[in-house]
Phi, psi and omega in degrees: 000133182282159177302320182296320176298317178303314179297317182293321180293318176299317185287334174292318174299319174303308183293327173300312179298322182288322177301316175301314182293317177299337181278337182248349182265109185303318189294320176290316183297334186288344183251110182231159181302141185094349175288157168236108180270122178248184174295334176290333182240025183299332177303335184294333187253007182292135184083351173264353179221172179288167175299326185286321174293321174305316176305315186293321175296318172301334177258016168118355176288127177263144178244125171267111182281122186234160180297153177297138175233131177292144174251103180292152172280136173308140183298322180288328183287313177303317182295317180296323180297316182297324184284322193249340189300324185299338190253009181267138178228151173264120192274165184300333179266022177066018174260166182270133175243139176078010181283139175234305181192168182085192174277129184304311192231085181293336175231121182241126170285118179288351172273352176293126177308336182254020186297321179294322181287326168297317174300320177295317173299322177299323179287316184303323181261031190289175194269348193290340161206149180232336186250304186205151183218134173220124172260131182236132174052069173245154181236164180216138165251147180216140186178178181273150177255115187251149183232123180277185187287351179257010178089356182283132178259148180225138180262109182264094186293124181262329178216145174242128183248142168232126186246139183282294179222144162239121186229146180224133182238119177269135179266339182230166174069026184281133184236346191236323187241116181307148000284152182224141359273006183216153172279120172226146357287155179237084184301324184276354182057046185257144173283310175209157174239146182219154179215145172225102185184159344277158168288133181263317174225156357289166186307314187291347176251005184300134178087352175294148175187179182206156174231148185227132175251123172251131190260158180299322173280108185288353173274351175271133180298142168303151164258128180225120180243138181240122182265126181241101188296328177299331178260351186048046184222148176253122177263137173260123179270149176278157182301328181294330182289352175297332180270009180255142174282148185240151169064025175083003174262187195248348183265136176262165185296325182288351176270350184298133176076004185109307171199129183234012177279171173285144183293314181295343185285351183237151162264123191253141179227131178276123180266339182144184183210144181192163169297132175214163178279144176208162182251096190237353183222064181292155182231348182266118176233115002283165178300147187266119171294144187277129180289324187289344175252015175086014178078026182273324182249180181247134173270107186221184184283142176227153184217150176283115180265141186305323186208118174249130182267136183247118188232134179255129174243130180238123187292143181286335185262136183285350184278358179293150183277353179233167182265330178198166170240134170252117192247138184244114194243121171295121187295330184288312187260346186057028174270138170284126180265334171192166181205149178251134169250148182240140186286182182288347173272357179089006180274147176297121189248304185231154163234141175250125180234144180235128171259123190240139168257149173234105193195167173289329184249125176291329170236108180302346181275352183241130184285060177229117184217163184257165181295330186216160181304139171232170174260133182227127173278127180242350176217135186218117189226140177232119182247119175266106186290334181279319179274349186052065188216151184207152177229130176237142183231135174243137183228110356293173184292159180308326185262008183232049186278004171272358185261127172305323175090317183240132180229112186242128174053047178243007176075206187295340183306320185250025175098027176273011175283141189299324182305338179289337186259053178235161177295322178301313182292326178296316175298321177291341190082018178085359183265000000 
């Protein structure tokens, strides 16, 4: 039996189990395609979303329930998994050995004490991009969430950000753009390089940006540099600062894409799996802010996913701003759909939610498409429940709807050249 046949058989068993559970569980059966879940009916989704997402629904985020849609694996990714997965091992120091490309652990025994760590590596090496990634002209609003005496909420936007580019260059596991499967020579011994620059708005932050080097040796700390034009200086940030929100907004560097930290920096625990709601087939471009919560979150499509994996991560370093993350991973795509962050006292602090499109076109308004459906985050929201503060991101930005927004595995044409990921280029603003 081939790996593809085995994977299809396993997924068939999962779907059958999920269908059986749907038939007997009143809470799941109460949520059907065509439903619109509001704060008045928020109890219908309790236990089908994280505690943080539940909070958002109870405070005005609306869910439009649509039918489940399968997300196919890209052919090259599936072929690489079948070719290389048998040689991958999880080492004693929680690093990967023998990895070349594809999904490291296509089959994970949930009774394995290291199951959670393997699942996180599956997410880190997921298929939505393997070579390079570029996001262009996206925006973010951040501000306080106010509630009047009648209980109505209002999102008071304090700052509006416009970002020119976020780019990521992968050095290993490459499947689309030569050189493959790795960039050689790799003098810096990096696993990937990333950059976010320059900031276009607000004016007082214009030109600010940062680059990040992640090394093949995961026990080596990342290098993260921040350029501040007003000081004409480049600051080097510590790894602990990755857990802190910068410039008055709510998202930390490690929350990008669901989780952007190193796997060995955390102790991982598998908490279980079950059908849950997730937003993976959005149709609104730009995403639609919810009126009932004052426009802090997006009211988008959600669907019942057959199996969502719940993983808890506890940081090894005491300097982190939070005590743990609880991460929710869609088992079919291995994409993180949302996560809850807890403060050092163990209390729920923030929720990170992702609204995702799965389509050939990242923006249906623009004639830029891929040969097969890919996954694109078009809405990204962070709500701080303790400070009553939130940040929402649209990709592409609300004012840039003529822009595709996402360029995946397309090489140097959209900034995949290594020279962009240097301090010199950062200071020049990428020009």
